[in-house]
C-alpha positions as CSV (number, residue, x, y, z in Angstrom):
1,X,90.6,-2.0,29.6
2,X,87.4,-2.0,27.9
3,X,85.0,-4.9,28.1
4,X,83.2,-6.6,25.3
5,X,79.6,-6.1,24.6
6,X,79.3,-9.9,26.1
7,X,80.7,-9.7,29.2
8,X,79.1,-6.7,29.9
9,X,75.3,-8.6,28.7
10,X,76.3,-11.3,31.3
11,X,77.8,-9.1,34.3
12,X,73.9,-7.0,34.1
13,X,72.4,-10.7,33.5
14,X,74.7,-12.2,36.8
15,X,73.4,-8.8,38.8
16,X,69.5,-8.9,37.8
17,X,69.6,-12.7,39.2
18,X,71.7,-12.1,42.2
19,X,69.8,-9.1,43.1
20,X,66.4,-10.9,42.6
21,X,67.5,-13.6,45.0
22,X,68.1,-10.3,47.3
23,X,64.1,-8.8,46.6
24,X,62.4,-11.9,46.7
25,X,64.1,-13.1,50.0
26,X,64.6,-10.0,52.0
27,X,62.4,-7.2,49.8
28,X,63.1,-4.2,49.3
29,X,64.1,-2.2,51.7
30,X,66.7,-5.0,53.4
31,X,67.9,-5.7,50.2
32,X,71.8,-3.9,50.3
33,X,73.5,-3.3,47.1
34,X,76.4,-4.6,49.3
35,X,75.7,-7.1,49.5
36,X,74.5,-7.8,45.9
37,X,77.6,-6.4,44.8
38,X,79.8,-8.3,46.9
39,X,77.6,-12.2,45.7
40,X,77.8,-11.1,41.7
41,X,81.5,-10.7,42.3
42,X,81.8,-6.6,41.1
43,X,82.2,-3.1,42.1
44,X,79.6,-1.9,43.4
45,X,81.2,0.9,40.7
46,X,80.1,-1.4,37.9
47,X,76.6,-2.0,39.9
48,X,75.7,2.4,40.0
49,X,77.4,2.0,36.6
50,X,74.7,-0.1,34.8
51,X,71.8,0.7,37.5
52,X,72.5,4.0,39.3
53,X,70.6,3.3,42.1
54,X,68.9,0.3,44.3
55,X,65.4,1.7,42.7
56,X,67.1,1.3,39.1
57,X,67.9,-2.3,39.7
58,X,64.4,-3.4,41.1
59,X,63.4,-2.1,38.4
60,X,64.9,-3.7,36.0
61,X,64.4,-6.3,38.0
62,X,60.8,-6.1,37.8
63,X,60.9,-5.7,34.2
64,X,62.8,-9.1,34.2
65,X,59.5,-10.8,35.9
66,X,57.0,-8.6,33.9
67,X,58.0,-10.2,30.8
68,X,58.9,-13.7,31.9
69,X,55.5,-13.8,33.1
70,X,53.9,-12.7,30.1
71,X,56.3,-14.8,27.9
72,X,54.9,-18.1,30.2
73,X,51.4,-16.7,30.0
74,X,51.7,-16.6,26.2
75,X,53.4,-19.6,26.0
76,X,51.0,-20.9,27.8
77,X,48.0,-20.1,26.3
78,X,49.1,-21.3,22.3
79,X,49.4,-25.0,23.7
80,X,45.5,-25.3,22.5
81,X,44.1,-23.5,19.1
82,X,41.1,-23.0,20.7
83,X,40.5,-19.1,21.2
84,X,38.0,-19.7,24.2
85,X,40.1,-22.2,26.4
86,X,43.2,-20.4,25.2
87,X,41.5,-16.7,26.6
88,X,41.3,-19.0,30.2
89,X,44.3,-21.2,30.3
90,X,46.1,-17.8,29.7
91,X,44.6,-16.5,33.0
92,X,45.1,-19.2,35.0
93,X,48.6,-19.0,34.0
94,X,48.7,-15.4,35.1
95,X,48.0,-16.0,38.2
96,X,50.0,-18.7,38.9
97,X,53.1,-16.8,37.3
98,X,52.4,-13.9,39.4
99,X,51.9,-15.8,43.0
100,X,55.2,-18.1,42.8
101,X,57.0,-17.4,45.7
102,X,60.4,-15.9,43.5
103,X,57.5,-12.7,41.9
104,X,55.2,-12.3,44.5
105,X,56.7,-10.0,46.4
106,X,58.4,-8.3,43.6
107,X,55.7,-8.2,41.4
108,X,53.0,-7.4,44.0
109,X,54.1,-6.3,47.2
110,X,57.4,-4.2,46.6
111,X,57.0,-3.6,43.0
112,X,53.7,-0.9,43.1
113,X,55.1,1.1,46.2
114,X,59.3,1.1,44.9
115,X,58.5,2.2,41.3
116,X,55.1,3.7,41.7
117,X,51.3,3.3,41.0
118,X,51.6,4.6,37.6
119,X,54.3,3.1,36.4
120,X,53.7,-0.1,37.6
121,X,50.3,0.0,36.0
122,X,52.4,1.6,32.6
123,X,54.5,-2.0,32.9
124,X,51.6,-4.1,33.5
125,X,50.0,-2.3,30.0
126,X,52.9,-3.2,28.1
127,X,53.2,-6.4,29.2
128,X,50.2,-8.6,30.2
129,X,47.3,-6.3,29.0
130,X,48.9,-6.0,25.5
131,X,48.6,-10.0,25.3
132,X,45.5,-9.8,27.1
133,X,43.6,-7.1,24.6
134,X,44.6,-9.2,21.5
135,X,43.2,-12.2,22.5
136,X,40.1,-10.3,23.2
137,X,40.2,-8.4,19.8
138,X,41.0,-11.1,17.9
139,X,38.3,-13.7,19.3
140,X,36.1,-10.3,18.8
141,X,36.6,-10.4,15.3
142,X,35.7,-14.1,15.3
143,X,32.4,-13.7,16.9
144,X,33.3,-15.4,19.6
145,X,32.8,-12.6,22.1
146,X,29.9,-10.2,22.4
147,X,30.3,-6.6,20.6
148,X,31.5,-5.0,24.3
149,X,33.8,-2.4,24.6
150,X,37.4,-4.3,24.1
151,X,39.3,-1.5,26.7
152,X,36.9,-1.8,28.8
153,X,36.8,-5.2,29.0
154,X,40.5,-6.0,28.7
155,X,40.9,-3.5,32.3
156,X,38.1,-5.3,33.6
157,X,39.8,-8.4,33.1
158,X,43.4,-7.7,34.2
159,X,42.1,-5.5,37.5
160,X,40.3,-8.6,38.6
161,X,43.7,-11.2,38.4
162,X,45.5,-8.8,39.3
163,X,43.1,-8.0,42.5
164,X,42.4,-11.8,42.8
165,X,46.6,-12.6,42.2
166,X,47.3,-10.2,45.8
167,X,44.6,-12.3,47.8
168,X,46.0,-15.8,46.3
169,X,49.0,-14.7,47.0
170,X,47.8,-13.9,51.5
171,X,47.5,-18.4,51.7
172,X,49.3,-20.2,53.4
173,X,47.8,-23.0,50.4
174,X,47.8,-21.1,46.6
175,X,46.1,-24.1,44.8
176,X,42.7,-23.6,46.4
177,X,42.8,-19.7,45.8
178,X,43.7,-20.0,41.9
179,X,40.9,-22.8,41.8
180,X,38.1,-21.0,43.1
181,X,39.5,-18.1,41.6
182,X,39.2,-19.6,37.6
183,X,35.7,-20.6,38.3
184,X,34.8,-17.4,39.3
185,X,36.5,-15.7,36.0
186,X,35.3,-18.8,33.7
187,X,32.1,-17.7,35.2
188,X,32.2,-14.1,34.4
189,X,33.4,-15.0,30.7
190,X,31.3,-16.9,29.5
191,X,28.5,-13.8,30.1
192,X,30.6,-12.1,27.0
193,X,30.4,-15.6,25.1
194,X,28.6,-15.6,22.1
195,X,26.0,-18.9,22.9
196,X,27.3,-19.2,25.7
197,X,25.3,-21.6,26.6
198,X,27.8,-24.1,24.3
C-alpha cells in the first residue's frame, strides 16, 4: 500500500527530529542509524529510502539547522525598523543560535568535517550569508554604510561571526563570550558607518 504524501512527509520530519537529537547528544561518529530508525518506529529500509545513508541523513539535519538559524536571525532582526540595529541584532542572533546545545555540535563541530568544508560554506552562503549581504546592500543604498565592496565585507563579517561562534562554543558559560564578541563586532562595524560618531 502506497503512503500518502503527507504520511511520507511526517515520516521524514520524525526521522529528522530523532536524528537531530542523536547527532546532538552523541555526535556523528557515535550515532547509529539502527537506533534512529528504531526510535522513529520505521524500518532501516525506510530510512535508507529517504536518506540513502548516514551522511545523507546528517546533511538533511544540517540543512534543517542552517535554515532554522537563518530564519531566526531574520525574524529577530526585523523586530526593529532601524537598519543599523537590524544588523547588530542579526549578528547577535546568529551567534546566540549557533552556540546553543542543539545546534553547535551539528553546525560547528561535525558539519564541516562530515559534509566537507566547501559544501558547508556553500550552505552557509545560501542561508545566513545571503541575508547578511542583502542587509549590507540595503544599508549601503540608504547611505548608512561607506562605499566598500559588499562581497568582501560580507565574507569578512561572516568569517568573524563563525570564528567567534567556534570560540564561544568552547566556553562553559557562553553569555560572557557573546557580550565580548558583540562589543568587538559593534566596534568593527562602526568603522564602516557613515557619520559613525553619531
